[in-house]
C-alpha positions, 0 to 999 in steps of 0.5 A, spaced: 888 591 828 894 592 831 901 592 827 902 585 831 896 582 828 897 585 821 904 581 821 901 575 824 896 575 818 902 576 813 906 570 816 899 566 816 899 567 808 906 566 807 906 559 811 899 556 808 902 549 808 903 549 816 896 550 817 891 547 812 885 548 817 887 556 818 888 556 811 881 554 810 878 559 815 881 564 811 878 561 804 884 561 801 882 555 796 877 560 793 883 565 792 888 560 789 883 558 784 881 565 782 889 567 782 891 561 778 886 563 772 890 570 772 897 567 773 895 562 767 894 568 763 900 572 765 906 567 766 910 564 761 907 558 758 914 554 759 920 555 763 922 553 770 918 558 774 912 557 771 912 549 772 915 551 779 909 555 781 904 550 777 907 544 782 906 549 788 899 551 786 897 543 786 901 542 792 897 547 796 890 545 793 891 538 796 893 540 802 887 545 803 882 539 801 877 543 798 873 543 791 873 550 790 879 551 786 876 552 779 878 558 776 873 564 778 870 569 773 872 576 773 867 580 777 862 585 774 865 590 770 862 596 774 867 594 780 873 596 776 870 603 775 872 608 780 866 612 778 861 606 778 864 604 785 862 611 788 855 610 786 854 604 789 857 606 796 853 612 796 847 608 795 849 603 800 851 609 805 844 613 804 840 606 804 841 606 812 840 613 813 833 617 814 830 611 811 833 611 805 829 618 803 835 623 803 839 624 796 845 626 800 848 626 806 852 631 810 858 626 811 859 626 803 866 627 800 867 632 794 866 626 789 860 624 791 862 618 795 862 616 802 867 614 807 862 611 812 857 606 810 854 604 816 859 601 821 864 600 815 870 605 814 873 606 807 869 601 802 873 598 796 879 600 800 884 595 796 881 598 789 882 605 791 889 604 793 890 601 786 887 606 782 890 611 785 897 608 785 897 605 778 892 609 774 892 616 778 884 616 779 885 621 785 878 622 787 876 616 791 883 615 795 884 623 796 877 624 798 878 621 805 880 626 810 877 630 816 870 629 814 871 622 816 874 623 822 868 628 824 863 622 822 867 618 827 866 622 832 859 625 830 856 618 827 850 620 822 847 613 823 843 611 830 844 605 833 838 602 829 840 604 823 847 601 824 843 594 826 840 594 819 847 593 816 849 586 817 857 584 818 856 577 820 852 575 814 855 568 811 850 567 807 853 571 801 846 574 801 845 581 797 842 587 801 842 594 801 839 595 794 843 589 791 850 590 794 852 587 800 856 590 806 861 584 805 862 586 798 864 593 800 869 590 805 873 586 800 870 579 801 871 577 794 879 577 795 880 573 789 876 577 784 879 584 787 886 581 786 885 578 779 881 584 777 887 589 778 892 584 775 887 583 769 887 591 768 895 591 767 895 585 763 890 588 758 894 594 758 901 592 757 900 586 753 906 583 757 912 579 754 915 573 758 919 576 763 914 581 764 909 576 765 913 573 771 914 580 774 906 580 773 905 574 777 909 576 783 905 582 783 899 578 783 901 574 789 902 580 792 896 583 790 892 577 793 896 578 800 895 585 800 887 584 799 887 579 805 890 584 809 885 589 808 879 584 808 882 582 815 881 589 818 873 589 817 870 590 823 866 583 826 861 587 830 859 594 828 862 600 832 857 603 836 861 609 840 866 614 837 872 611 840 870 604 837 869 608 830 876 611 831 879 604 832 876 601 826 879 607 822 885 606 825 885 598 824 883 600 816 888 605 815 894 601 818 892 595 814 892 599 808 899 602 809 901 594 810 898 592 804 901 598 800 908 596 803 907 589 800 905 592 793 910 597 792 916 593 790 913 588 786 909 593 782 916 597 781 919 591 779 914 590 773 914 597 771 922 598 770 921 592 765 916 596 761 919 599 754 917 606 752 911 603 748 908 600 754 909 605 759 905 610 754 899 605 753 899 605 761 899 613 761 894 613 756 889 609 760 891 614 766 889 620 761 883 616 759 880 615 766 881 622 768 877 624 762 872 620 764 871 624 770 875 619 775 881 622 777 880 630 776 879 631 784 884 633 788 884 632 796 880 636 800 885 642 803 879 645 808 874 642 812 867 643 808 863 649 812 857 644 814 862 640 818 864 645 823 865 644 830 858 643 833 859 647 839 852 650 840 849 643 840 854 640 845 853 646 849 845 645 849 845 637 849 851 636 854 851 643 859 858 641 861 861 644 867 868 648 867 872 642 867 868 638 862 868 644 857 876 645 857 876 637 855 871 639 850 875 645 847 881 640 847 878 635 843 876 641 838 883 644 838 885 637 836 881 636 831 883 643 828 890 640 828 888 634 825 885 638 819 892 642 818 896 635 819 891 632 813 892 639 809 900 638 809 899 631 807 895 633 800 900 632 794 902 639 792 903 637 785 901 631 780 905 625 781 906 623 774 909 616 776 907 610 779 913 610 784 911 618 786 904 616 787 905 610 792 909 615 796 904 620 796 899 615 798 903 613 803 904 620 806 897 621 806 895 614 810 900 616 815 898 623 816 891 620 817 893 615 822 897 620 826 890 624 826 886 619 828 890 617 834 891 624 836 883 625 836 882 618 839 886 620 845 883 627 846 876 624 845 878 618 850 880 624 855 874 627 854 869 622 855 872 619 861 869 626 865 863 626 862 857 622 865 853 617 861 847 621 859 852 626 856 856 621 852 849 619 850 847 626 848 854 627 844 853 620 840 846 623 838 849 630 835 850 626 828 844 622 827 840 629 828 843 632 822 839 633 816 844 635 811 
């Protein structure tokens, strides 16, 4: 997704009344219902602001002409836990690899999660942003880095494996051991946004002024979740440049989403008293104790993901010009490693504001790394034959560990 498309997405969300048909296409009716249930819990029961939002919600309901506006139930509790989500992702990632017989895959993160599940990069992206910035659950967010770029170049999945991951399943049917790719991608936007707001509300027990700020954060969360959802690929990327483009789209959307979340959350946090901040910090500490937040980001590429120079030589038999281009690609990935290492937080970020900044730096570094590797890869592929390109694509699926 280009920055222009992201900006257009924000504009669509900000002007629902101008285009009811388009709003229905985004499924906004369901979100308004789900978010209304949350807003009802966090907004003051009286006052001009609460009545204004209620009138606005009813007006949108009428314009959208949809019956799907009843408050939505909160999702399964397992999706609120980073550890549980990591297990779900691992199951889904491995189900399409080696016929689901392997116990782990070579592109696995240190925390046991996976950055690629078939054609999808960064499952549960919104949850990972929120969990790191608000509750300092670092493992899922900071686990992303070089190995994901490597897995985009040397994909672990063959084309038949990728074809088994459906991206166009509008039926909502479950797959891959009772989890759908749509769920991993962030299809249930209203549930995702509602879950994050509910976690904060339960922790801080807001007063009236804080409920209004929390309502603003709820609306920003809904918009941010939509933007991330819109970065999910409509078709499976089947070449390395396509996969790097998918990474770029996803990361750009996450950066934009964070820019929407940061100010509303900072406003809410500034309204908290010391006791409420202490409760928030206690929840951070309890989640770390439970094993969700203790892993720092990867500062060195794992030994098993070194550049496959021998496989490239044996499969491609490059001539001198091609060898130079391949070596340039290799050196570019090495610079990407260094770039990502420098973007690793050197000290624990103790406040949400500091974590938002750290997350932003990390995502920007990843975006720069992906762009540089993609440019070098495209230059390399431009002088390879079709047969050599096929051999390059075959390197990843052949790996067994």
